[in-house]
Backbone as a printed PyTorch tensor [residue, N CA C, xyz], in Angstrom:
tensor([[[ -8.2170,  17.8670,  -6.3330],
         [ -7.8470,  16.7250,  -7.0900],
         [ -7.0960,  17.0940,  -8.3660]],

        [[ -6.0100,  16.4430,  -8.5890],
         [ -5.3420,  16.7240,  -9.8450],
         [ -5.5950,  15.6390, -10.8410]],

        [[ -5.0700,  15.9320, -12.0770],
         [ -5.4120,  14.9360, -13.2270],
         [ -4.9730,  13.5230, -12.9760]],

        [[ -3.9340,  13.3870, -12.1140],
         [ -3.4310,  11.9510, -11.8370],
         [ -4.4240,  11.1350, -11.0550]],

        [[ -5.2710,  11.9510, -10.1860],
         [ -6.2020,  11.2560,  -9.4100],
         [ -7.4790,  10.8950, -10.0700]],

        [[ -7.6620,  11.4950, -11.2350],
         [ -8.8750,  11.1740, -12.0090],
         [ -9.2980,   9.7490, -12.1000]],

        [[ -8.3370,   8.9760, -12.4010],
         [ -8.6500,   7.4300, -12.6250],
         [ -9.3240,   6.8840, -11.4280]],

        [[ -8.8040,   7.3830, -10.2210],
         [ -9.4360,   6.8130,  -8.9600],
         [-10.8970,   7.0730,  -8.8400]],

        [[-11.4500,   7.9630,  -9.5510],
         [-12.8230,   8.2600,  -9.3450],
         [-13.8230,   7.2970, -10.1170]],

        [[-13.1260,   6.2720, -10.9500],
         [-13.8720,   5.4840, -11.6110],
         [-13.4840,   3.9610, -11.3800]],

        [[-14.5010,   3.0360, -11.5800],
         [-14.1180,   1.5810, -11.3070],
         [-13.1650,   1.2380, -12.3740]],

        [[-12.4950,   0.1870, -12.1690],
         [-11.4180,  -0.2750, -13.1290],
         [-12.1230,  -0.5650, -14.4980]],

        [[-13.3410,  -1.0180, -14.5860],
         [-14.0740,  -1.3360, -15.8920],
         [-14.4000,  -0.0030, -16.5390]],

        [[-14.8750,   0.8960, -15.7650],
         [-15.2200,   2.2220, -16.3090],
         [-14.0670,   2.9260, -16.8730]],

        [[-12.9140,   2.8770, -16.1370],
         [-11.6360,   3.6670, -16.6480],
         [-11.2030,   2.9820, -17.8090]],

        [[-11.2400,   1.6810, -17.9500],
         [-10.7850,   0.9940, -19.0820],
         [-11.6630,   1.3790, -20.4020]],

        [[-12.8550,   1.5130, -20.0710],
         [-13.7650,   2.0320, -21.1560],
         [-13.4070,   3.3630, -21.6860]],

        [[-13.1550,   4.3020, -20.6740],
         [-12.7670,   5.6550, -21.0210],
         [-11.4680,   5.7470, -21.6120]],

        [[-10.4630,   4.8960, -21.1530],
         [ -9.1310,   4.9400, -21.6480],
         [ -9.0370,   4.4470, -23.0220]],

        [[ -9.8320,   3.4140, -23.4040],
         [ -9.6870,   2.7720, -24.6430],
         [-10.5030,   3.5690, -25.8130]],

        [[-11.4040,   4.3190, -25.3280],
         [-12.2730,   5.0500, -26.2930],
         [-11.5070,   5.7690, -27.4430]],

        [[-10.4790,   6.6250, -27.0620],
         [ -9.7170,   7.2610, -28.2460],
         [ -9.3980,   6.3620, -29.3470]],

        [[ -8.6890,   5.2720, -29.0080],
         [ -8.1850,   4.4560, -29.9490],
         [ -9.3360,   3.6060, -30.7050]],

        [[-10.4060,   3.2740, -29.9890],
         [-11.4300,   2.6160, -30.6670],
         [-12.2330,   3.6560, -31.7060]],

        [[-12.3680,   4.7180, -31.2030],
         [-12.9890,   5.7870, -32.0840],
         [-12.0650,   6.0270, -33.3940]],

        [[-10.7440,   6.1460, -33.1230],
         [ -9.9110,   6.3630, -34.2220],
         [ -9.9260,   5.1930, -35.2090]],

        [[ -9.8540,   3.8540, -34.6790],
         [-10.0340,   2.7950, -35.5130],
         [-11.2490,   2.7830, -36.2910]],

        [[-12.4370,   3.1060, -35.5380],
         [-13.6920,   3.2020, -36.3700],
         [-13.6660,   4.1830, -37.4420]],

        [[-13.0230,   5.3490, -37.3910],
         [-12.9640,   6.2630, -38.4100],
         [-12.0840,   5.7630, -39.5580]],

        [[-10.8810,   5.2890, -39.2370],
         [-10.0790,   4.7070, -40.2120],
         [-10.7050,   3.6540, -40.9270]],

        [[-11.5270,   2.7140, -40.3920],
         [-12.1030,   1.7470, -40.9610],
         [-13.4410,   2.0770, -41.7740]],

        [[-13.8700,   3.1980, -41.5620],
         [-15.1690,   3.6740, -42.2320],
         [-14.8840,   3.7440, -43.7420]],

        [[-13.6900,   4.2060, -44.1010],
         [-13.3270,   4.2550, -45.4580],
         [-11.8270,   3.9780, -45.5100]],

        [[-11.4020,   2.6710, -45.4570],
         [-10.0580,   2.3320, -45.4670],
         [ -9.3070,   2.9410, -46.6750]],

        [[ -8.0260,   3.3560, -46.2140],
         [ -7.1750,   3.9060, -47.3440],
         [ -5.8980,   3.2090, -47.2380]],

        [[ -4.8730,   3.6100, -48.0640],
         [ -3.6120,   2.9740, -48.1200],
         [ -2.6930,   3.1290, -46.9120]],

        [[ -1.5470,   2.5410, -46.7650],
         [ -0.7650,   2.6710, -45.6170],
         [ -0.2690,   4.1420, -45.2760]],

        [[ -0.0490,   4.9460, -46.2790],
         [  0.3870,   6.2580, -46.1350],
         [ -0.6080,   7.0070, -45.3330]],

        [[ -1.8880,   7.0200, -45.9890],
         [ -3.1280,   7.5870, -45.2500],
         [ -3.2910,   7.0730, -43.8530]],

        [[ -3.2880,   5.8410, -43.7300],
         [ -3.4610,   5.2470, -42.4820],
         [ -2.4810,   5.7340, -41.4120]],

        [[ -1.2390,   5.8540, -41.9800],
         [ -0.2480,   6.3060, -41.0230],
         [ -0.3950,   7.7670, -40.6570]],

        [[ -0.9830,   8.6290, -41.6220],
         [ -1.2770,  10.0680, -41.2690],
         [ -2.4680,  10.0960, -40.1280]],

        [[ -3.3750,   9.2240, -40.4060],
         [ -4.4880,   9.1320, -39.2960],
         [ -4.0380,   8.7290, -37.9690]],

        [[ -3.1970,   7.7060, -37.9780],
         [ -2.4550,   7.3250, -36.6140],
         [ -1.5870,   8.4110, -36.0820]],

        [[ -0.7920,   9.0090, -36.8790],
         [  0.0290,  10.1300, -36.3660],
         [ -0.9770,  11.2680, -35.7580]],

        [[ -2.0110,  11.5880, -36.5050],
         [ -2.8320,  12.6630, -36.0160],
         [ -3.4790,  12.1000, -34.5530]],

        [[ -3.9740,  10.8820, -34.4100],
         [ -4.4190,  10.4210, -33.2910],
         [ -3.3530,  10.5920, -32.0670]],

        [[ -2.0970,  10.1930, -32.3000],
         [ -1.0990,  10.2400, -31.4090],
         [ -0.7920,  11.7340, -30.9310]],

        [[ -0.8270,  12.7040, -32.0320],
         [ -0.5480,  14.0020, -31.7610],
         [ -1.6050,  14.6010, -30.8610]],

        [[ -2.9240,  14.3580, -31.1560],
         [ -4.0760,  14.9790, -30.3560],
         [ -3.9890,  14.3540, -28.9690]],

        [[ -3.6430,  13.0970, -28.8070],
         [ -3.5570,  12.5640, -27.4450],
         [ -2.4450,  13.2910, -26.6350]],

        [[ -1.2070,  13.4250, -27.2250],
         [ -0.1610,  14.2080, -26.6170],
         [ -0.4630,  15.6710, -26.3450]],

        [[ -1.1680,  16.2900, -27.2470],
         [ -1.5720,  17.7740, -27.0000],
         [ -2.5130,  17.9260, -25.9760]],

        [[ -3.4710,  16.9770, -25.8920],
         [ -4.4250,  17.0520, -24.7770],
         [ -3.9180,  16.9700, -23.3850]],

        [[ -2.7500,  16.3610, -23.0790],
         [ -2.2180,  16.1190, -21.8730],
         [ -2.0160,  17.4500, -21.1320]],

        [[ -1.5840,  18.4970, -21.8310],
         [ -1.3250,  19.7520, -21.2870],
         [ -2.2870,  20.9010, -21.6390]],

        [[ -3.3520,  20.5490, -22.2000],
         [ -4.3220,  21.5020, -22.6370],
         [ -5.5080,  21.5880, -21.5180]],

        [[ -5.3750,  22.8680, -20.7500],
         [ -6.3720,  22.9280, -19.7160],
         [ -7.8480,  23.0910, -20.1580]],

        [[ -7.9860,  23.4470, -21.4000],
         [ -9.4010,  23.7790, -22.0060],
         [-10.1950,  22.4230, -22.0530]],

        [[ -9.5730,  21.2750, -22.2640],
         [-10.1390,  20.0310, -22.4450],
         [-10.6770,  19.4160, -21.1600]],

        [[-10.2680,  19.7600, -20.1010],
         [-10.8020,  19.3380, -18.7920],
         [ -9.9580,  18.1650, -18.2560]],

        [[-10.2440,  18.0900, -16.8890],
         [ -9.3330,  17.1280, -16.0950],
         [ -9.5450,  15.6220, -16.6920]],

        [[-10.7590,  15.2090, -16.9310],
         [-10.9410,  13.8250, -17.3650],
         [-10.2410,  13.5610, -18.7370]],

        [[-10.3450,  14.5030, -19.6710],
         [ -9.6190,  14.2370, -21.0050],
         [ -8.0820,  14.2440, -20.7410]],

        [[ -7.5840,  15.2080, -19.9830],
         [ -6.1010,  15.1570, -19.6970],
         [ -5.6070,  13.8700, -19.1100]],

        [[ -6.4840,  13.3860, -18.0870],
         [ -6.0320,  12.1550, -17.4080],
         [ -6.0190,  10.9740, -18.3480]],

        [[ -7.1330,  10.8310, -19.1180],
         [ -7.1520,   9.8480, -20.1640],
         [ -5.9510,   9.9700, -21.1770]],

        [[ -5.8310,  11.0930, -21.6230],
         [ -4.7830,  11.3490, -22.6080],
         [ -3.3700,  11.1110, -22.0730]],

        [[ -3.2290,  11.4490, -20.8640],
         [ -1.8280,  11.2140, -20.1840],
         [ -1.5330,   9.7260, -20.1980]],

        [[ -2.5520,   8.8890, -19.7090],
         [ -2.2710,   7.5440, -19.6340],
         [ -2.1010,   6.9310, -20.9520]],

        [[ -2.8750,   7.2620, -21.8300],
         [ -2.8010,   6.7280, -23.2920],
         [ -1.5350,   7.1050, -23.8860]],

        [[ -1.1820,   8.3110, -23.8790],
         [ -0.0210,   8.9050, -24.4530],
         [  1.2710,   8.2020, -24.0420]],

        [[  1.2590,   7.8040, -22.7520],
         [  2.4660,   7.0330, -22.2410],
         [  2.5690,   5.5400, -22.5440]],

        [[  1.3900,   4.9750, -23.0130],
         [  1.2960,   3.5100, -23.1410],
         [  1.7220,   3.3000, -24.6870]],

        [[  2.1700,   2.1090, -24.9310],
         [  2.5850,   1.8070, -26.3920],
         [  1.2970,   1.7950, -27.3330]],

        [[  1.5160,   2.2480, -28.5240],
         [  0.3870,   2.3010, -29.4660],
         [ -0.1780,   1.0510, -29.6550]],

        [[ -1.4180,   0.8060, -29.5020],
         [ -2.0340,  -0.4780, -29.7520],
         [ -1.9520,  -0.8860, -31.3110]],

        [[ -2.1090,  -2.0200, -31.5140],
         [ -2.1620,  -2.5820, -32.9280],
         [ -3.4190,  -2.3240, -33.4580]],

        [[ -3.7190,  -1.2010, -34.0560],
         [ -5.0440,  -0.9670, -34.6720],
         [ -5.2330,  -1.6260, -36.0320]],

        [[ -6.2630,  -2.3450, -36.2070],
         [ -6.5910,  -3.1200, -37.3680],
         [ -7.7260,  -2.3710, -38.0890]],

        [[ -7.5180,  -2.1270, -39.2420],
         [ -8.6220,  -1.5450, -40.0820],
         [ -9.5020,  -2.8040, -40.5050]],

        [[-10.6760,  -2.7100, -39.9910],
         [-11.5800,  -3.8560, -40.1750],
         [-13.0310,  -3.3840, -40.4290]],

        [[-13.7470,  -4.2210, -41.2290],
         [-15.1390,  -3.7770, -41.4810],
         [-15.9840,  -3.6050, -40.2950]],

        [[-15.7840,  -4.3460, -39.2420],
         [-16.6210,  -4.2480, -38.0530],
         [-16.2500,  -3.0680, -37.1530]],

        [[-15.2060,  -2.5010, -37.3350],
         [-14.5940,  -1.4520, -36.4880],
         [-15.5110,  -0.2400, -36.3150]],

        [[-16.1410,   0.2300, -37.3270],
         [-17.1190,   1.4120, -37.1300],
         [-18.1860,   1.0620, -36.1820]],

        [[-18.7820,  -0.0560, -36.4800],
         [-20.0210,  -0.4800, -35.5260],
         [-19.6070,  -0.7660, -34.1850]],

        [[-18.2690,  -1.2800, -34.0230],
         [-17.7280,  -1.5850, -32.6870],
         [-17.4250,  -0.2300, -31.8990]],

        [[-16.9390,   0.7090, -32.6890],
         [-16.7150,   2.0170, -32.1150],
         [-18.0500,   2.6950, -31.6900]],

        [[-18.9990,   2.6030, -32.3790],
         [-20.3150,   3.2100, -31.9540],
         [-20.8270,   2.5510, -30.6780]],

        [[-20.7950,   1.2440, -30.6710],
         [-21.2730,   0.4320, -29.4790],
         [-20.3110,   0.8060, -28.1810]],

        [[-19.1000,   1.0890, -28.4360],
         [-18.1360,   1.4360, -27.3450],
         [-18.5220,   2.8750, -26.9070]],

        [[-18.8080,   3.7570, -27.7820],
         [-19.1450,   5.1580, -27.2180],
         [-20.5690,   5.1820, -26.5810]],

        [[-21.3440,   4.3240, -27.0260],
         [-22.6720,   4.2100, -26.2960],
         [-22.4190,   3.8720, -24.8560]],

        [[-21.6370,   2.8630, -24.6360],
         [-21.2760,   2.4950, -23.2780],
         [-20.4990,   3.6530, -22.5230]],

        [[-19.6630,   4.3490, -23.2720],
         [-19.0690,   5.5260, -22.5880],
         [-20.0360,   6.6220, -22.1890]],

        [[-21.0280,   6.8760, -22.9820],
         [-22.0710,   7.7870, -22.7100],
         [-22.8190,   7.3360, -21.5080]],

        [[-23.2220,   6.0620, -21.4680],
         [-23.8800,   5.6430, -20.2280],
         [-23.0840,   5.7550, -19.0790]],

        [[-21.8610,   5.3900, -18.9640],
         [-20.9110,   5.6410, -17.8310],
         [-20.8750,   7.0840, -17.5090]],

        [[-20.6720,   7.9250, -18.4370],
         [-20.4550,   9.3470, -18.1190],
         [-21.9150,   9.8880, -17.6720]],

        [[-22.9530,   9.4590, -18.2570],
         [-24.2330,  10.0090, -17.8760],
         [-24.5750,   9.6700, -16.3550]],

        [[-23.9680,   8.6170, -15.7980],
         [-24.2390,   8.3100, -14.4660],
         [-23.5000,   9.1900, -13.3820]],

        [[-22.6490,  10.0050, -13.9370],
         [-21.8330,  10.9460, -13.1700],
         [-22.2840,  12.5040, -13.4370]],

        [[-22.6360,  13.2080, -12.4780],
         [-23.0890,  14.6160, -12.7170],
         [-21.8140,  15.4330, -13.1160]],

        [[-22.0550,  16.5710, -13.7080],
         [-20.9160,  17.4570, -14.0200],
         [-20.7060,  17.6250, -15.4950]],

        [[-19.8290,  18.5580, -15.7980],
         [-19.5700,  18.8050, -17.1630],
         [-18.4040,  17.9170, -17.8210]],

        [[-17.7260,  17.1610, -16.9980],
         [-16.6660,  16.2880, -17.5650],
         [-17.0310,  15.3510, -18.7450]],

        [[-18.2600,  14.8870, -18.4930],
         [-18.7760,  13.9010, -19.4390],
         [-19.0660,  14.6270, -20.8200]],

        [[-19.6250,  15.7970, -20.7110],
         [-19.7940,  16.5290, -22.0400],
         [-18.5030,  16.9380, -22.6530]],

        [[-17.5800,  17.4060, -21.8940],
         [-16.1250,  17.7270, -22.4310],
         [-15.4980,  16.5420, -23.0160]],

        [[-15.6820,  15.3330, -22.3560],
         [-14.9410,  14.2490, -22.8870],
         [-15.7930,  13.7290, -24.1880]],

        [[-17.0250,  13.7290, -24.2450],
         [-17.7070,  13.3410, -25.5200],
         [-17.4230,  14.2500, -26.5740]],

        [[-17.2860,  15.4740, -26.3360],
         [-16.9150,  16.4380, -27.3680],
         [-15.4540,  16.2750, -27.9140]],

        [[-14.6280,  15.8830, -26.9760],
         [-13.2440,  15.6890, -27.3440],
         [-13.0830,  14.4270, -28.1780]],

        [[-13.8540,  13.5040, -27.8910],
         [-13.8780,  12.2380, -28.7510],
         [-14.4040,  12.5990, -30.2110]],

        [[-15.4070,  13.3440, -30.2130],
         [-15.9550,  13.7090, -31.5870],
         [-14.8680,  14.5160, -32.4020]],

        [[-14.1280,  15.4300, -31.7230],
         [-13.1270,  16.2110, -32.2030],
         [-12.0520,  15.4570, -32.7680]],

        [[-11.5930,  14.4360, -31.9030],
         [-10.5800,  13.5790, -32.3180],
         [-10.9620,  12.7190, -33.5990]],

        [[-12.1860,  12.3320, -33.5520],
         [-12.7380,  11.5610, -34.8180],
         [-12.6590,  12.3880, -36.0210]],

        [[-13.1250,  13.5910, -35.8390],
         [-13.0360,  14.5100, -37.0730],
         [-11.6750,  14.7200, -37.5470]],

        [[-10.6920,  15.0130, -36.6340],
         [ -9.3740,  15.1540, -36.9410],
         [ -8.6900,  13.9140, -37.7060]],

        [[ -9.0760,  12.8080, -37.2590],
         [ -8.6600,  11.6380, -37.9360],
         [ -9.1240,  11.5510, -39.2030]],

        [[-10.4700,  11.8200, -39.3690],
         [-11.0920,  11.8140, -40.7070],
         [-10.4150,  12.7930, -41.6910]],

        [[ -9.9640,  13.9080, -41.1580],
         [ -9.4230,  15.0050, -42.0210],
         [ -7.8540,  14.7930, -42.1900]],

        [[ -7.4110,  13.7120, -41.5860],
         [ -5.8830,  13.5600, -41.6880],
         [ -5.2960,  13.2850, -42.9310]],

        [[ -5.9680,  12.4920, -43.7950],
         [ -5.4490,  12.1210, -45.1110],
         [ -6.5380,  12.5430, -46.2300]],

        [[ -5.9270,  13.0490, -47.2700],
         [ -6.7080,  13.4950, -48.5000],
         [ -6.9830,  12.3080, -49.3890]],

        [[ -8.1980,  12.1020, -49.5890],
         [ -8.6310,  11.0920, -50.5960],
         [ -8.1990,  11.6210, -51.9160]],

        [[ -7.7960,  10.6630, -52.7460],
         [ -7.4640,  11.0160, -54.1290],
         [ -8.6990,  10.5320, -54.9660]],

        [[ -9.1100,  11.6710, -55.7120],
         [-10.2670,  11.5620, -56.5600],
         [ -9.9630,  10.9880, -57.9830]],

        [[-10.6270,  11.4060, -58.8430],
         [-10.5840,  11.0470, -60.2600],
         [ -9.2010,  11.3200, -60.7650]],

        [[ -8.4870,  10.3040, -61.3510],
         [ -7.1870,  10.4200, -62.0060],
         [ -6.1860,  10.7760, -60.8670]],

        [[ -6.3770,  10.4700, -59.7020],
         [ -5.3930,  10.8600, -58.6120],
         [ -5.5130,  12.4160, -58.2640]],

        [[ -6.4430,  13.0730, -58.7160],
         [ -6.5520,  14.6060, -58.3550],
         [ -7.0570,  14.6010, -56.9370]],

        [[ -6.6920,  15.6830, -56.2900],
         [ -7.1450,  15.8550, -54.9370],
         [ -8.5410,  15.8410, -54.7150]],

        [[ -9.0600,  14.9390, -53.8220],
         [-10.4110,  14.7830, -53.5230],
         [-10.8130,  15.4480, -52.2560]],

        [[-11.9290,  15.1690, -51.6740],
         [-12.3220,  15.7510, -50.3330],
         [-11.4360,  15.2400, -49.2070]],

        [[-11.2460,  16.0780, -48.2340],
         [-10.4760,  15.5780, -47.1070],
         [-11.1900,  14.5120, -46.2880]],

        [[-12.5280,  14.6490, -46.2960],
         [-13.2890,  13.6110, -45.4810],
         [-14.2150,  12.9560, -46.5920]],

        [[-14.1530,  11.6180, -46.6260],
         [-14.9410,  10.9120, -47.5930],
         [-16.4450,  10.8430, -47.1690]],

        [[-17.3670,  10.5120, -48.0500],
         [-18.7600,  10.4310, -47.6700],
         [-18.9680,   9.2700, -46.6730]],

        [[-18.2440,   8.0690, -46.6300],
         [-18.3060,   7.1180, -45.6630],
         [-17.9170,   7.6340, -44.4240]],

        [[-16.8690,   8.4310, -44.3110],
         [-16.3150,   8.9320, -43.1340],
         [-17.2930,   9.9440, -42.5430]],

        [[-17.8890,  10.8080, -43.3940],
         [-18.9160,  11.8460, -43.0240],
         [-20.0140,  10.9870, -42.3620]],

        [[-20.5330,  10.0520, -42.9320],
         [-21.7070,   9.1750, -42.4790],
         [-21.2480,   8.6000, -41.0310]],

        [[-20.0760,   8.0790, -40.9250],
         [-19.6890,   7.4820, -39.6660],
         [-19.5730,   8.5510, -38.6090]],

        [[-19.1100,   9.8350, -39.0380],
         [-18.9210,  10.8690, -38.0910],
         [-20.2830,  11.2940, -37.5080]],

        [[-21.3330,  11.3930, -38.5080],
         [-22.6670,  11.7220, -38.1110],
         [-23.2960,  10.6100, -37.0680]],

        [[-22.9100,   9.3590, -37.3700],
         [-23.4450,   8.3050, -36.4790],
         [-22.7900,   8.5160, -35.1570]],

        [[-21.5180,   8.7460, -35.0690],
         [-20.6760,   8.8960, -33.9640],
         [-21.2520,  10.0500, -33.1050]],

        [[-21.5570,  11.2320, -33.7800],
         [-22.0830,  12.3200, -32.9320],
         [-23.3870,  11.9400, -32.3470]],

        [[-24.3130,  11.1520, -32.9870],
         [-25.4710,  10.6760, -32.4260],
         [-25.2320,   9.8010, -31.2930]],

        [[-24.3620,   8.8260, -31.3870],
         [-23.9900,   7.7420, -30.3730],
         [-23.4980,   8.4870, -29.1840]],

        [[-22.7250,   9.7350, -29.4060],
         [-22.0910,  10.5560, -28.2740],
         [-23.0570,  11.3490, -27.7250]],

        [[-24.3590,  11.4480, -28.2790],
         [-25.4170,  12.3360, -27.8340],
         [-25.0090,  13.7710, -27.9940]],

        [[-24.3850,  13.9930, -29.2900],
         [-23.9280,  15.4180, -29.5360],
         [-24.6910,  15.8610, -30.8340]],

        [[-24.8370,  17.1140, -31.1130],
         [-25.5770,  17.5600, -32.2980],
         [-24.7280,  17.3540, -33.5000]],

        [[-23.4500,  17.1660, -33.3040],
         [-22.5430,  16.9250, -34.5480],
         [-21.6090,  18.0860, -34.9090]]])
């Protein structure tokens, strides 16, 4: 079975859940500590780059490559930074974990790890500006808290 056949292993609802997860996770991270348009653009660019990179990366596994291939070819969704996005992303990944848990094999673990890696990269994409505009931490406290919650929702150690 090649990557293109991967979607056929899942119901339409399951595939939509898996396919939408990268964008929902990215929106959750971006909304955990909203920043200006330049930082948000960097976070979005990072998400797109990670999706495109995953398409041809054998180490991420067939499921990740198939999701990334479909998502990378689709138009970028209109992501809104919203106060509810972090909690919505946590609920979404809990559903993802339930769907993946119903299937034996390592694809689920690889996919969950990839989602967390994507979230971390998005959080690190823009540098916060600290006191007097001096360089602050790459990942804010709010983002770190959300990443911890995300790792827990994904049933990963973090």
